[in-house]
N, C-alpha and C positions, 0 to 999 in steps of 0.2 A: 406573566410571560409576554414578551414582545416577539413579533415575527414580521418579516418583510417578504412579500411575494416577488419572486424573480420575474423579470420581463421575458418576453418571448425571445427564444434563441435566434441568433443570426445564422447559425449553421444550417447547411443543407446536406442532402445525401443523394447519390445517384438512385434512380428508381429501381425497384426489384433487386436490391442489394442486401447482403447480409452484413450487419454492422453491430458494433458494440459501443455504448457510450458510458462514460464513468465520470462522476463528479468528485471533486476534492474541495473541502471547505476548511478555512482556517484564518487566523489573524496574522497580519503582517506588521510586526512591531516597528519596523523602520518607517512605514508609511502611516501608522496608526489607523489602519483600515482593514476591514474584513473582505476576504476574497473568496470567490468560487471559481474553480477551474473546471471546464468541461472538455473532455477529450473524446473524440469520435474516431473510431477506426473502422474502415471498410475492409472486410476480410477478402484476401486474394486479389485485391485491386490496387495495392500500394497507394492508398488514399487515407490521409489523416487530416483532421481539422481540430484546432484548439482555439478556445476563446476564454476570456477571463472577465468575470463580473466583479465590479467594485461597489461596495456599499455606499461609498461617499458620492459617487456619480449616479448610482442606481441604473447602470447600463452595462451591456456586454461589449467587450472589445475583442475582435478577432485577431489572432496572431497570424499575420499574413504570410511571412516568410519563415518556413520551418527548415531546420538543418536537413541536409540530404540523407543523413544516416537514419533518421527517424522514419522516413517514408517507407523503408523496407521492413519495418517492425510491426508486430501485432501486440496489442495489450494482452497481458497474460492474467494478472490478478493484482489486487491491492490498490489502495489509494490512501494517501496520508499527507498532511501538511504540518511542517515543523518550521518555525521562524519565518513564515511567509514563503516557504519553498514547497511546492507540490511534488509528490513522488508517486511513481507507478513501477511495477515490474513488467517489462516488455521483452518479447522474444524476437530475435533476428531471424528472418525467414531464410537467409542464406545458409547459415551453419547451425541454426537452432540454439544459439547461445542466449543466455538470459542476462538482462541488464537492469540495473536500477536507474530509471530515467527521471530527471527532475526538471522543473521549470520554476525559476525565480519569479514570483509574481510582481516584483518591483522592477528588476532590470529586463524581464521577459527573455532571459537567456536560458537555453536548454543545455543540460549536461547529461552524460551517461557514465555509469560505473559498471564494469563487467563483474558479474557475480562469480565467486569461486566455482570452479568446475565441480567441486565436491557436492555442490547443491543442485546441479542441473538434473540429475536423474530423478530425484524425488520431486522436483518441481514439475516434471512431466506427468507425474502420477496424480490421479484425482483424489488428493487428500487435502486437508485444511492447512493452508499457508496464508500469511498475512504480512503486511508492513504496518508499523505503528510509530508515532512520535515517541522518542525515548530521550529524556533529559533535553539536551540542546541539539540532538541529532535525530536520527531515524533508525529503526531496526527491522530486520527481516526475522519473522517468527516462522520457523520451518518445522512443521509437524512430521514426525517419523512414525512408522508403523510399530516400532518396538517400544511403545509407552514413553516416548520422550519428545521434547520440543527443544530444538537448538535455536539460540538467540544470537543472530549476527548483527553487529552494530557498525554503522558507517562512521569511520574514523579516518580523517585525512585522505579522502577519496578512495578508501579501501573498505571492504566489509570484513570484519574480524569476528570470529566466534568467541564470545565472551562467556556464555553460560550454556549449560545443558540442564534442562529441567526434567526430572523423572517423576512419574505419577504411578500410583498403585492401581491403575486401570488402563484400559486400551482406548485407542482413537482419541487422543487428546486434541482439543480444538482451542487454539489461542484466541482470547477475547480482548487482549489489550492490558493496559496497566492501570491499577487502582491508584498507586502512587509511583514514584520513580523506581522503587525497589520491590513493589508488590505486583506480581503478574497474575491476572485472573484467567483461569482455564476451565473448560468443560471437558469431562471425560466419562467413559462408560465403565461400569463395574457390575458384576453379577447379572449377566445377560443384557437386557435392554435398559437397565437403570442408569440414569445420568446424574452426575454430581457436578457442583461448582466447587472449585478450590482456589485458594490464594497461595502462591508460592513466593516466599521472600528471598530475593536474590542475594541478600547479605547473609542471612542465617542459614540459607539453603534448606529451609524447612517449609513444608506445605501444611495448610490447615483446611480441612474440608468445611465448606460453608453450608451447603444444604443439598438435599436430594431434589431433583426436578423431574 
């Protein structure tokens, strides 16, 4: 196994501030390079900094000019990289709307996609949600309290619900994809007992893996 230690960050933060930092790591096939994106948000201060690490240069590069719309957002959850594009879910402070925000690590261009309003209410609840690479795109894995996970996939700058996964237990937690069509999930059954299961999106069948 090989590894590379990351150099010291260039980012700073105001003293005595509440902040959140999140990393996203992935491969950019267009540049044939591995990238790490670091996003730092300072809560309630409209302060965001972003920098990108390149394995080929072994250094961080700060993204100096950010779009004005991102300054009024807070990181909400998730981090994923697909085809060299980093993604997060962020919430606008003005109207509490949720957006899928992306940064192309090659062009260093930010974009945002408004999430369907049908997802907003459960995203405000403290349950397990995530975003993951899916095939050539990215998906939102939205856990519901009624034994299901909804899978929303980014297609042509819109998120469309493609699958609903039901489980024979409560509190399903999405863990990502084993293959393009096999979704790995943790759920509870019989009190506190937890299980791992694989759900096949093509056959719509789930297979219990093991008790944990």
